[in-house]
VOGU-3710 file (C-alpha; in Angstrom, 3 decimals, decimal comma):
1> mkvtlsalnt> 3,439/-20,462/-105,963  4,713/-18,231/-108,750  7,789/-19,479/-110,613  10,545/-16,883/-110,996  13,194/-16,644/-113,695  16,055/-16,644/-111,211  14,994/-20,098/-109,970  15,355/-21,653/-113,428  18,177/-22,145/-115,887  17,225/-20,127/-118,976
11> sessftplvv> 20,586/-20,213/-120,745  21,571/-22,323/-123,729  24,915/-22,692/-125,480  23,290/-22,503/-128,936  19,884/-21,134/-129,845  17,526/-20,552/-132,734  17,816/-16,882/-133,787  14,408/-15,221/-133,870  15,100/-11,466/-133,904  17,835/-9,335/-135,485
21> ielaqdvkee> 19,209/-6,104/-134,031  21,154/-3,890/-136,448  23,466/-1,302/-134,909  24,954/1,741/-136,650  28,396/1,143/-138,182  30,208/3,586/-135,879  28,770/2,350/-132,559  31,387/2,287/-129,813  32,557/-0,988/-128,291  31,582/0,028/-124,767
31> tkewlknrii> 28,022/0,649/-125,989  27,871/-2,788/-127,612  29,141/-4,468/-124,462  26,692/-2,547/-122,271  23,756/-3,447/-124,526  24,781/-7,122/-124,596  25,073/-7,259/-120,801  21,644/-5,667/-120,325  20,003/-8,132/-122,736  21,548/-11,282/-121,223
41> aekedggaql> 21,414/-10,144/-117,565  18,880/-11,784/-115,249  15,486/-10,164/-114,759  16,116/-9,435/-111,089  19,198/-7,435/-112,151  17,194/-5,369/-114,654  18,034/-7,476/-117,714  15,866/-9,314/-120,242  17,502/-12,729/-119,648  17,541/-13,448/-123,385
51> lfrpllnkye> 20,180/-15,115/-125,574  22,352/-12,774/-127,636  25,254/-13,209/-130,042  26,764/-11,432/-133,057  25,821/-12,717/-136,497  29,497/-13,243/-137,359  32,321/-14,529/-135,204  35,783/-12,950/-135,338  36,986/-15,198/-138,194  33,851/-14,581/-140,244
61> qetlenqnly> 34,115/-10,818/-139,667  37,510/-10,904/-141,381  36,095/-12,890/-144,310  32,653/-11,365/-144,736  31,500/-7,790/-144,529  30,737/-6,910/-140,895  27,270/-5,357/-140,738  27,011/-4,854/-136,946  24,195/-7,371/-136,822  23,217/-9,313/-133,709
71> lvgaskirml> 20,881/-12,257/-133,171  18,468/-12,585/-130,254  16,677/-15,695/-129,047  15,550/-17,340/-125,844  15,490/-20,727/-124,173  12,293/-22,759/-124,054  11,779/-22,069/-120,343  12,341/-18,345/-120,906  9,724/-18,356/-123,658  7,158/-20,078/-121,448
81> lgaeavglvk> 7,742/-17,620/-118,616  7,532/-14,769/-121,126  4,197/-16,152/-122,376  2,891/-15,903/-118,825  4,263/-12,366/-118,461  2,530/-11,049/-121,609  -0,739/-12,811/-120,717  -1,042/-15,237/-123,633  -4,253/-17,272/-123,558  -4,137/-20,947/-124,567
91> ecsdntmraf> -6,571/-23,842/-124,829  -6,697/-26,182/-121,837  -7,225/-29,944/-121,893  -10,896/-29,365/-120,929  -11,365/-27,245/-124,113  -11,603/-23,959/-122,205  -9,389/-20,936/-122,938  -7,281/-19,718/-120,019  -4,334/-17,432/-119,417  -1,148/-19,496/-119,601
101> tyrtrqnfkg> 0,959/-19,944/-116,465  4,200/-21,858/-116,210  3,093/-23,579/-112,987  -0,005/-25,088/-114,654  1,616/-25,706/-118,053  0,760/-29,430/-118,039  -2,966/-28,544/-118,042  -2,777/-26,981/-121,496  -3,594/-28,854/-124,664  -0,601/-29,696/-126,840
111> fddnnddflt> 1,994/-28,963/-124,165  4,878/-31,389/-123,755  8,251/-30,783/-122,151  9,883/-32,284/-125,251  7,695/-30,368/-127,729  8,830/-26,963/-129,003  5,659/-26,243/-130,996  3,423/-25,189/-128,104  4,147/-21,515/-128,817  4,017/-20,340/-132,421
121> maecqfiikh> 7,064/-18,590/-133,842  5,057/-15,369/-134,083  4,251/-15,596/-130,363  7,920/-16,242/-129,527  9,013/-13,174/-131,502  6,290/-11,092/-129,846  7,593/-12,184/-126,423  11,163/-11,192/-127,349  9,956/-7,815/-128,634  8,024/-7,281/-125,382
131> elenlrakde> 11,092/-8,115/-123,273  13,386/-5,850/-125,329  10,924/-2,954/-125,153  10,641/-3,399/-121,388  14,366/-3,097/-120,768  14,354/-0,040/-118,515  17,062/2,327/-117,355  17,982/1,884/-113,689  20,532/4,331/-112,356  22,110/5,178/-115,737
141> kmipgypqak> 22,066/8,863/-116,644  23,072/8,272/-120,272  23,864/5,531/-122,764  27,548/4,592/-122,281  29,674/6,307/-124,915  26,892/8,739/-125,860  26,519/11,505/-123,244  23,919/13,277/-125,431  21,579/10,239/-125,205  20,086/10,997/-121,788
151> lypgksllrr> 18,356/8,379/-119,649  16,206/8,487/-116,547  14,873/5,695/-114,298  12,176/3,723/-116,089  13,018/4,952/-119,607  12,774/2,261/-122,319  16,341/1,567/-123,470  15,349/0,268/-126,898  13,293/3,376/-127,667  16,178/5,645/-126,663
161> lltsgiviqv> 18,640/3,602/-128,746  16,341/3,848/-131,777  15,696/7,593/-131,448  19,433/8,226/-130,914  20,358/6,347/-134,097  22,482/3,786/-132,233  20,106/0,950/-133,145  19,069/1,133/-136,807  16,294/-1,436/-136,718  14,942/-4,482/-134,897
171> fplhdnealk> 13,105/-7,081/-136,949  12,017/-10,739/-136,677  13,528/-13,325/-139,003  11,560/-15,391/-141,475  11,419/-19,156/-141,068  12,064/-20,157/-144,677  10,723/-23,697/-144,302  7,505/-22,595/-142,578  7,138/-19,709/-145,033  7,374/-22,071/-148,006
181> kledswytrf> 4,621/-24,281/-146,535  2,451/-21,224/-145,918  2,971/-19,943/-149,468  2,052/-23,324/-150,969  -1,251/-23,384/-149,106  -1,944/-19,677/-149,564  -1,245/-18,101/-152,934  1,264/-19,956/-155,150  -1,509/-22,022/-156,757  -4,215/-19,656/-157,957
191> alkyqpidsi> -7,557/-21,183/-157,039  -10,885/-20,120/-155,599  -10,480/-21,400/-152,048  -10,523/-20,239/-148,465  -7,323/-18,805/-147,079  -5,416/-20,698/-144,348  -6,294/-18,038/-141,738  -5,070/-20,112/-138,774  -1,726/-20,709/-140,511  -1,442/-16,995/-141,306
201> rgyfgetial> -2,125/-16,241/-137,639  0,517/-18,757/-136,550  3,140/-17,130/-138,783  2,253/-13,418/-138,801  0,039/-13,008/-135,733  -3,553/-12,046/-135,060  -3,616/-8,491/-136,463  -2,568/-9,534/-139,972  -4,667/-12,716/-139,855  -7,739/-10,608/-138,987
211> yfgfleyftf> -7,077/-8,338/-141,975  -6,888/-11,272/-144,388  -9,923/-12,825/-142,721  -11,865/-9,595/-143,193  -10,653/-9,243/-146,800  -11,836/-12,770/-147,595  -15,144/-12,300/-145,783  -15,798/-8,929/-147,466  -15,007/-10,391/-150,900  -17,459/-13,285/-150,496
221> alipmavigl> -20,046/-10,883/-149,019  -19,790/-8,781/-152,202  -20,723/-11,708/-154,456  -24,527/-11,446/-153,867  -24,342/-7,716/-154,662  -22,372/-8,470/-157,836  -24,763/-11,247/-158,926  -27,862/-9,080/-158,367  -26,257/-5,944/-159,803  -25,196/-7,524/-163,098
231> pyylfvwedy> -28,719/-8,075/-164,542  -29,782/-4,629/-163,304  -26,881/-3,158/-165,260  -27,603/-5,185/-168,399  -31,398/-5,024/-168,634  -32,956/-2,154/-166,663  -30,285/0,531/-166,829  -32,490/3,635/-166,953  -35,415/2,233/-164,952  -34,760/3,993/-161,661
241> dkyvifasfn> -37,946/2,866/-159,958  -36,732/-0,742/-160,173  -33,490/0,300/-158,484  -35,452/0,929/-155,274  -35,414/-2,834/-154,645  -31,698/-3,069/-155,384  -30,846/-0,064/-153,202  -32,985/-1,396/-150,329  -31,206/-4,749/-150,566  -27,866/-2,916/-150,521
251> liwstvilev> -28,757/-1,042/-147,343  -29,828/-4,202/-145,500  -26,824/-6,077/-146,902  -24,330/-3,470/-145,647  -25,726/-3,746/-142,119  -25,992/-7,532/-141,980  -22,469/-8,238/-143,289  -20,880/-5,951/-140,695  -22,853/-7,501/-137,840  -22,169/-11,055/-139,012
261> wkrgcanmty> -18,466/-10,188/-139,290  -18,428/-9,255/-135,597  -19,676/-12,744/-134,768  -17,129/-14,444/-137,014  -14,379/-12,250/-135,608  -15,383/-13,186/-132,037  -15,234/-16,884/-132,972  -11,722/-16,543/-134,418  -10,265/-14,411/-131,644  -11,745/-16,646/-128,924
271> rwgtllmkrk> -10,113/-19,644/-130,588  -6,826/-17,736/-130,766  -7,106/-16,520/-127,178  -6,889/-12,790/-127,913  -10,558/-12,172/-127,064  -9,679/-13,017/-123,450  -6,350/-11,205/-123,189  -6,495/-8,523/-120,532  -5,565/-5,061/-121,710  -2,718/-3,748/-119,629
281> feeprpgfhg> -2,089/-0,153/-118,669  -0,625/1,545/-121,713  2,930/2,815/-121,534  3,837/6,149/-123,165  4,443/5,817/-126,906  8,059/6,006/-128,173  7,759/9,517/-129,636  6,132/11,062/-126,566  8,267/13,723/-124,880  7,895/16,237/-122,089
291> vlginpitgk> 9,258/17,339/-118,730  10,218/14,480/-116,436  7,713/14,028/-113,602  5,623/11,528/-111,644  2,564/9,924/-113,244  -0,234/10,423/-110,672  -1,884/7,108/-111,654  1,086/4,720/-111,769  3,440/6,670/-109,487  6,218/6,057/-112,022
301> eeplypsykr> 8,642/8,656/-113,312  7,930/9,503/-116,951  7,678/12,517/-119,286  4,674/14,763/-118,639  3,149/17,095/-121,208  0,272/19,535/-120,490  -2,909/18,569/-122,332  -3,757/22,224/-123,076  -0,584/22,511/-125,178  -1,651/19,472/-127,171
311> qlriylvslp> -5,131/20,928/-127,668  -3,631/24,215/-128,862  -1,534/22,348/-131,417  -4,574/20,406/-132,606  -6,989/23,343/-132,938  -4,559/26,108/-133,984  -2,313/24,140/-136,358  -3,593/20,673/-137,268  -7,254/21,609/-137,801  -6,496/24,655/-140,034
321> fvclclyfsl> -4,014/22,561/-142,021  -6,591/19,813/-142,583  -9,175/22,408/-143,656  -6,636/23,928/-146,059  -5,980/20,494/-147,564  -9,712/19,895/-147,933  -10,069/23,247/-149,723  -7,176/22,330/-152,044  -8,859/18,990/-152,781  -12,070/20,806/-153,759
331> yvmmiyfdle> -10,052/23,217/-155,921  -8,475/20,279/-157,779  -11,965/18,804/-158,179  -13,188/21,981/-159,914  -10,209/21,796/-162,296  -11,305/18,249/-163,107  -14,802/19,472/-163,990  -13,301/22,140/-166,256  -11,403/19,371/-168,054  -14,639/17,384/-168,383
341> vwalglhens> -16,386/20,384/-169,979  -13,423/20,871/-172,339  -13,397/17,183/-173,389  -17,174/17,136/-173,876  -17,068/20,310/-175,995  -14,256/18,874/-178,127  -16,214/15,675/-178,689  -19,415/17,529/-179,629  -17,543/19,667/-182,170  -15,670/16,805/-183,874
351> gsewtsvlly> -17,749/13,698/-183,077  -14,856/11,344/-183,900  -14,018/8,043/-182,195  -10,769/9,531/-180,903  -12,591/12,276/-179,020  -15,071/9,729/-177,576  -12,090/7,980/-175,955  -10,878/11,389/-174,806  -14,023/11,716/-172,682  -12,514/9,232/-170,171
361> vpsiiyaivi> -9,111/10,948/-169,953  -10,100/13,657/-167,389  -11,497/11,003/-165,022  -8,367/8,852/-165,371  -6,083/11,852/-164,722  -8,215/12,878/-161,750  -8,097/9,333/-160,308  -4,275/9,349/-160,524  -4,118/12,811/-158,921  -6,409/11,596/-156,108
371> eimnrlyrya> -4,044/8,685/-155,346  -1,017/11,012/-155,334  -2,763/13,532/-153,065  -3,888/10,774/-150,681  -0,326/9,502/-150,291  1,204/12,966/-149,847  -1,452/13,898/-147,303  -0,766/10,672/-145,398  2,840/11,765/-144,767  1,690/15,213/-143,641
381> aefltswenh> -0,953/13,689/-141,338  1,635/11,391/-139,741  3,999/14,312/-139,126  1,258/16,477/-137,632  -0,108/13,711/-135,410  3,386/12,936/-134,135  4,002/16,658/-133,521  0,800/16,848/-131,457  2,684/14,667/-128,943  0,048/12,142/-127,879
391> rlesayqnhl> 1,014/10,104/-124,828  -0,639/6,825/-125,841  -0,242/4,861/-129,058  -4,030/4,339/-129,185  -4,648/8,115/-129,047  -2,048/8,657/-131,765  -3,685/6,054/-134,022  -7,200/7,444/-133,463  -6,165/11,010/-134,365  -4,210/9,800/-137,396
401> ilkvlvfnfl> -7,086/7,659/-138,677  -9,555/10,534/-138,220  -7,351/12,934/-140,209  -6,749/10,455/-143,014  -10,351/9,239/-143,282  -11,797/12,763/-143,474  -9,425/13,794/-146,260  -9,680/10,531/-148,204  -13,476/10,552/-148,010  -13,706/14,095/-149,367
411> ncfaslfyia> -10,920/13,600/-151,902  -12,405/10,394/-153,331  -16,136/11,063/-153,089  -16,609/14,860/-153,255  -16,692/14,874/-157,067  -19,311/12,108/-157,074  -21,537/13,976/-154,604  -21,124/17,153/-156,672  -22,119/15,363/-159,896  -25,056/13,615/-158,215
421> fvlkdmkllr> -26,613/16,457/-156,233  -25,425/19,669/-157,934  -24,993/18,796/-161,605  -27,595/15,977/-161,376  -25,924/14,225/-164,306  -26,425/10,481/-163,766  -24,575/9,514/-166,937  -21,476/11,450/-165,856  -21,851/9,996/-162,343  -21,743/6,435/-163,683
431> qslatllits> -18,771/7,240/-165,900  -16,820/8,958/-163,109  -17,591/6,266/-160,536  -16,476/3,474/-162,876  -13,279/5,303/-163,867  -12,319/6,237/-160,295  -12,969/2,725/-158,981  -11,115/0,817/-161,702  -8,169/3,260/-161,929  -7,625/3,316/-158,160
441> qilnqivesl> -7,669/-0,501/-158,027  -5,091/-0,818/-160,809  -2,819/1,823/-159,240  -2,991/0,181/-155,808  -2,042/-3,212/-157,242  0,984/-1,712/-159,023  2,240/0,577/-156,250  1,623/-1,708/-153,265  2,691/-5,093/-154,622  4,068/-5,384/-158,153
451> lpywlqrkhg> 6,609/-2,539/-158,032  8,024/-3,432/-154,561  8,214/-7,115/-155,587  10,200/-6,260/-158,718  12,624/-4,083/-156,731  13,014/-6,798/-154,085  13,784/-9,423/-156,733  16,527/-7,217/-158,170  18,041/-6,732/-154,710  17,903/-10,489/-154,037
461> vrvkrkmqal> 19,812/-11,225/-157,241  22,540/-8,713/-156,239  22,918/-10,291/-152,786  23,211/-13,829/-154,214  25,860/-12,731/-156,717  27,793/-11,072/-153,913  27,629/-14,238/-151,797  28,822/-16,416/-154,697  31,764/-14,065/-155,279  32,987/-14,471/-151,673
471> ktdtdatlye> 35,757/-17,038/-151,352  34,978/-18,497/-147,954  34,310/-21,880/-146,397  31,807/-20,316/-143,986  28,219/-21,561/-144,123  26,747/-18,239/-145,156  23,079/-19,340/-145,409  22,001/-17,447/-142,280  24,252/-14,512/-143,179  22,694/-14,306/-146,642
481> qvilekemgt> 19,175/-14,474/-145,189  19,825/-11,692/-142,671  21,532/-9,450/-145,249  18,665/-9,984/-147,686  15,915/-9,362/-145,131  17,465/-6,286/-143,535  17,247/-4,465/-146,875  13,582/-5,326/-147,379  10,968/-2,653/-146,863  9,272/-2,375/-143,485
491> ylgtfddyle> 5,595/-3,272/-143,359  3,928/-0,283/-141,684  0,818/-2,112/-140,557  -2,668/-2,785/-141,878  -3,701/0,895/-142,003  -3,355/1,321/-145,786  -4,924/-2,084/-146,475  -8,028/-1,311/-144,412  -8,204/2,174/-145,932  -8,283/0,667/-149,422
501> lflqfgyvsl> -11,171/-1,635/-148,420  -12,963/1,265/-146,734  -12,858/3,380/-149,913  -13,924/0,376/-151,982  -16,878/-0,152/-149,641  -17,784/3,504/-150,215  -17,712/3,145/-154,010  -19,938/0,055/-153,786  -22,483/1,251/-151,218  -22,833/5,031/-151,665
511> fscvyplaaa> -24,071/5,049/-155,272  -25,279/1,478/-155,733  -28,568/2,468/-157,373  -26,674/4,381/-160,091  -23,837/1,945/-160,799  -24,717/-1,603/-159,628  -21,699/-3,032/-161,490  -19,320/-1,583/-158,854  -19,631/-4,704/-156,674  -18,572/-6,962/-159,579
521> favlnnftev> -15,403/-4,913/-160,152  -14,694/-4,969/-156,416  -14,977/-8,778/-156,322  -12,593/-9,182/-159,268  -10,105/-6,806/-157,656  -10,268/-8,524/-154,262  -9,586/-11,991/-155,653  -6,297/-10,651/-157,020  -5,792/-8,470/-153,916  -5,685/-11,563/-151,685
531> nsdalkmcrv> -2,813/-12,992/-153,721  -0,919/-9,733/-154,179  -1,163/-8,894/-150,468  -0,008/-12,425/-149,588  2,955/-12,017/-151,949  3,696/-8,648/-150,374  3,728/-10,091/-146,851  5,831/-13,137/-147,729  8,336/-11,824/-150,251  8,393/-8,032/-150,367
541> fkrpfsepsa> 8,486/-6,802/-146,764  10,351/-7,829/-143,657  8,417/-10,129/-141,391  6,425/-7,873/-139,033  6,212/-8,519/-135,314  3,040/-10,243/-134,204  0,490/-8,019/-132,470  -2,407/-9,598/-130,536  -5,813/-8,216/-131,598  -9,373/-9,009/-130,582
551> sigvwqlafe> -11,069/-7,185/-133,505  -10,399/-4,869/-136,448  -10,705/-1,960/-134,003  -11,759/1,500/-135,106  -12,226/0,297/-138,702  -15,426/-1,482/-137,663  -16,865/1,908/-136,660  -15,593/3,479/-139,899  -17,374/0,873/-142,046  -20,576/1,222/-140,009
561> tmsvisvvtn> -20,462/5,022/-140,451  -20,059/4,586/-144,204  -23,098/2,295/-144,301  -25,188/4,972/-142,534  -24,062/7,608/-145,046  -24,981/5,222/-147,881  -28,603/5,115/-146,631  -28,907/8,892/-146,962  -27,154/8,972/-150,344  -29,203/6,200/-151,970
571> caligmspqv> -32,513/7,563/-150,667  -31,662/11,001/-152,067  -30,683/9,534/-155,459  -33,914/7,544/-155,700  -35,883/10,662/-154,716  -34,226/12,567/-157,581  -35,094/9,941/-160,221  -37,566/11,009/-162,964  -39,904/8,091/-162,198  -40,281/9,071/-158,539
581> naifpeskad> -40,588/12,771/-159,402  -43,419/11,943/-161,833  -45,494/10,703/-158,894  -45,307/14,202/-157,314  -45,383/16,548/-160,320  -46,515/19,613/-158,351  -45,657/19,144/-154,664  -41,884/18,813/-154,177  -42,355/19,271/-150,436  -44,362/16,037/-150,229
591> lilivvaveh> -41,621/14,238/-152,157  -38,919/15,515/-149,784  -40,966/14,528/-146,738  -41,547/11,014/-148,093  -37,864/10,548/-148,989  -36,823/11,725/-145,508  -39,422/9,413/-143,912  -38,175/6,427/-145,941  -34,565/7,305/-145,084  -35,413/7,436/-141,358
601> allalkfila> -37,301/4,140/-141,609  -34,317/2,453/-143,269  -31,950/3,871/-140,659  -34,256/2,564/-137,936  -34,242/-0,841/-139,639  -30,443/-0,781/-139,734  -30,189/-0,055/-136,010  -32,810/-2,710/-135,199  -30,830/-5,282/-137,188  -27,598/-4,205/-135,475
611> faipdkprhi> -29,273/-4,608/-132,091  -30,990/-7,900/-132,970  -27,798/-9,624/-134,183  -25,538/-10,268/-131,152  -21,883/-9,289/-131,550  -20,806/-12,627/-130,058  -22,368/-16,054/-130,693  -24,291/-17,594/-127,797  -21,701/-20,301/-127,049  -18,944/-17,667/-126,852
621> qvklarlefe> -21,047/-15,565/-124,475  -21,600/-18,615/-122,237  -17,889/-19,473/-122,171  -16,909/-15,893/-121,353  -19,530/-15,709/-118,579  -18,312/-19,024/-117,141  -14,708/-17,802/-117,071  -15,768/-14,576/-115,371  -17,755/-16,566/-112,792  -14,786/-18,846/-112,105
631> svealkqqqm> -12,418/-15,907/-111,670  -14,842/-14,270/-109,196  -15,173/-17,547/-107,273  -11,402/-17,974/-107,184  -11,031/-14,445/-105,822  -13,656/-15,160/-103,142  -11,837/-18,337/-102,088  -8,557/-16,455/-101,903  -10,164/-13,787/-99,721  -11,754/-16,459/-97,482
641> klmtknlkee> -8,389/-18,155/-96,982  -6,839/-14,819/-96,061  -9,666/-14,057/-93,588  -9,367/-17,532/-92,005  -5,638/-17,077/-91,626  -6,135/-13,669/-89,988  -8,787/-15,061/-87,598  -6,436/-17,862/-86,512  -3,634/-15,395/-85,844  -5,801/-13,013/-83,748
651> pkesgkekat> -6,116/-15,285/-80,620  -2,374/-15,872/-80,629  -1,688/-12,137/-80,683  -4,263/-11,424/-77,946  -2,707/-14,203/-75,813  0,697/-12,629/-76,182  -0,709/-9,238/-75,137  -2,249/-10,768/-71,961  1,014/-12,506/-71,134  2,868/-9,224/-71,334
//
């Protein structure tokens, strides 16, 4: 028997605030009252059945500055029923992972009616976000007090409030005590140790925990490349024939680490329960718009937009714009080469130490320009992808990632390919690769972590001074926390973090036989990256909502594609080396055929390794198969019970017919 919300008391006089809703300063009172009633109303009446109160009471609003801030929470029973609604998977007492249900809650490991730690805080905030986003319009035609904010049955109220500017932002609160414990075990004491991935998952959720898990795994996976590359760099720099061994190891390494990561990822996500979470039918994304109609699949009323219009926007506007940006990137690259020629000519004419330093200036300037162009293009790509009006968030993300990856790949690596295969200047290639890699790493550390942290510290000092200047007996600890956090920057997701690792992987793998020291620089950067990213998550940005994830998604495919490209690049570079060319002094055709044959053989080896290494460990496969078998058996038993019931009812009905 399914337990319903209406049958249980889910109200509490006081509650732990988990989520903050900030309204615009000029929001009308009738709108506030309507929003409050919809949030606290019972589910059967179209509400979210959550707990809701203003940050300040009437007395405090007279004493402190009223910010139109409201706190949202939920009772313990409401959280447990919400966990069932979103399909959270938990570990049972028999060590199996199963979807949580309120009716069978006593069967789950760690559950106790008097224990509030069964659900992590991140899971609780995810449940509240899910309930707020699923507040739907019923018979309202508009938001009360705002006739221009139109509604229709089934429209998400929170999305309409955000797009109308009535709600400024919705964000989860930090738990300062739990955050302090996490920081102490994570990054405050600099040491070479594993990250507390499970603790990160408990506080920030699976998506962010997977990123830090991948960052740690990728960093340790780079160490063998760095250890092997260092003696190659120091002792056999110009001996290209010896680089064949190093390049071959690189190609096998890039395949094995990605396949082994899949297995480690499956282990983690099975333990967290997200590997088993069923993917529900995707709702339209917040920015999707169109003519109101009936979805032929769900039968629900929602905006409809013709796919041919979207295709026209993609092929007639977005694609030409991306091509134009790629052309501009190549144009900037040619300016960089002109600067290189100018610096080299100046150095040859003067021969001074000052001009020898000047040789690195064009590469440094070009690396800075690349970072600026990447960031500007990112904004343009986001605008274009949003304008294309994709219905699903997954489609939006896939188109955005494709646009950004294509431009970033060309912008960062085009000059290196040009130097390697057109100019054929290996010395310049090493110099450019080293300068681009090191400069981009330094810039990312400054822009992503150090600068935002400094600005946040300044803002925190201003808030504390303001609080000390207030003459009030009110306990303003929560008020101060909310005011401080609402001004923090919003973490926009792991996109930029994965992109940085993707480009780093390209620098390491594409030209490994020319610059084997790249892996060593990447390892040094990533050890500091772990700490700077942890600082960024804990102290610079607002706490992001948890998002369940079963893998790193499309980034796995992006890294695998880069490893395939690296096979072709390294084989071509080895084929161009003087030592290999000396073996075929007259017949270049034979050399090309052999290089192509070796490249195909290595690609075949990569695909064989990818096939031979299972994506999931054997014990995970067995557990998943057992759960699938049990679900099929349960369905069969349910169908048998229904058939038995129908067979018992048939004689009764036939007897009644004879009697009549």
